[in-house]
Each structure stands twice: as structure tokens, then as C-alpha cells.
C-alpha positions in Angstrom: 17.4 34.2 -16.6 15.4 31.0 -17.0 15.6 29.0 -20.1 12.4 29.1 -22.1 10.7 25.7 -22.2 9.8 24.7 -25.8 8.1 21.8 -27.5 11.3 19.8 -27.5 11.6 20.2 -23.8 8.0 19.2 -23.2 8.3 16.0 -25.2 11.8 15.2 -23.7 10.6 15.7 -20.1 7.6 13.4 -20.7 10.0 10.9 -22.3 12.2 10.9 -19.2 9.2 10.5 -16.8 7.9 7.6 -18.8 11.3 6.0 -19.1 11.7 6.2 -15.3 8.2 4.8 -14.8 6.9 8.0 -13.2 9.1 7.3 -10.2 11.6 9.6 -8.5 15.0 8.1 -9.1 16.3 9.3 -5.7 13.5 8.6 -3.1 11.6 6.1 -5.3 8.2 7.8 -4.8 5.8 6.7 -7.5 3.6 9.3 -9.3 0.5 8.9 -11.3 1.0 9.5 -15.0 0.7 13.2 -16.0 0.6 14.5 -12.4 2.6 17.4 -11.2 5.5 17.1 -8.8 7.8 14.9 -10.8 10.5 16.9 -12.7 12.8 16.1 -15.5 16.2 16.9 -13.9 19.2 17.4 -16.2 22.6 16.4 -14.8 24.3 18.9 -17.1 22.1 22.0 -17.4 19.7 22.6 -20.3 21.8 25.6 -21.5 24.1 23.1 -23.4 22.3 22.2 -26.5 24.7 19.3 -27.1 23.3 17.4 -24.0 19.9 19.1 -23.6 18.0 16.2 -25.3 20.3 13.4 -24.3 18.4 10.8 -22.2 21.4 9.8 -20.2 21.7 13.4 -19.1 18.3 13.4 -17.4 16.2 11.6 -14.8 12.9 11.9 -13.1 13.2 13.5 -9.7 10.4 14.7 -7.4 10.5 18.4 -6.5 12.1 17.8 -3.1 14.8 15.5 -4.5 15.4 17.9 -7.4 16.0 20.7 -4.9 18.3 18.5 -2.8 20.6 17.5 -5.7 20.7 21.2 -6.8 22.0 22.0 -3.3 24.3 19.0 -3.0 26.2 18.5 -6.2 28.1 15.4 -4.9 24.8 13.7 -4.3 23.7 14.6 -7.8 26.9 13.1 -9.2 26.5 9.9 -7.2 22.9 9.5 -8.3 23.8 10.0 -12.0 26.9 7.7 -11.7 24.6 5.0 -10.3 21.9 5.3 -12.9 23.7 5.2 -16.2 26.2 2.8 -17.8 29.7 3.9 -18.4 29.0 4.1 -22.1 26.1 6.5 -21.5 28.1 8.7 -19.2 31.0 8.8 -21.7 28.5 9.8 -24.4 27.2 12.7 -22.3 30.7 13.9 -21.4 31.8 13.7 -25.1 28.7 15.7 -26.2 29.4 18.3 -23.5 32.9 18.8 -24.9 31.7 19.2 -28.4 31.4 23.0 -28.8 30.4 22.7 -32.5 26.9 21.6 -31.6 24.5 24.5 -31.7 20.8 25.1 -31.1 20.0 24.9 -34.8 21.6 21.4 -34.9 19.5 20.1 -32.0 16.1 21.7 -32.2 15.2 20.3 -35.5 11.9 18.9 -36.7 13.7 15.6 -37.3 14.8 15.4 -33.7 11.3 16.4 -32.5 9.8 13.6 -34.5 12.4 11.2 -33.1 11.6 12.2 -29.5 7.9 11.8 -30.1 8.5 8.3 -31.6 10.6 7.3 -28.5 7.8 8.7 -26.2 5.2 6.7 -28.1 7.2 3.5 -27.5 7.3 4.2 -23.8 3.6 5.0 -23.6 2.6 2.0 -25.6 1.1 4.1 -28.4 3.3 2.4 -30.9 
């Protein structure tokens, strides 16, 4: 069953695309802002609320590269390892192990506003 995309996911995925300059992080293809075809790919799946909105757990990938890393997990690991600092990767791993973090802790209006603020910084609206 697919995970329903909510307003947090929509803002977060835009945040990741802008952070990555609307460029696939694997093949380096550049996309025009707000065009289709560039996905927000999570390293650890969206089902974990602890890491769902963590920027170091996601990167922009084109549809073809997203499919590729889904089929070749070692390539996905290598891509993730090369993109983020050790501190960022350690944070994602630590969050993943924290089983006390629940949906109600993550999908808050405060977190939504924080994501919108980060997005505004990337888009130059702030």
C-alpha cells in the first residue's frame, strides 16, 4: 500500500529539489523549476516518521535514476554516502533507531512552518 502524500511531503519534496538545484544527484540532469520528472528520493523510506522529513535522508533524483537506485541498493548507498557528511549520515541513522518518534511528533504545524521557512530561503522568497 502506498503512503499517502500530505502537505508536509509536498513542502519537503520541493525543499529537496530546490536544495539540489533542480538537478538529479546521480546523472546530473538539470530540470526547470516546478517541472515533472525530478523526484524527492528518500534513502530510508517515508514509512519511518523519524527520518521522513530529514533533509539528509533525501535527494533529488530523476525518474530513471530513482528507479535505478530502487533496483540496485548498493548504488543507492554509495550515492547517499557520497552526498552527505558523516555528521548528517550519523543523524539519519540515530533518528532511524529512535522508535519513540511517532507521526504525531513529526507532522506538526510547527514542523510544517519550519519546512516552509527553509523552502522560502532556498527559493529566495525570504
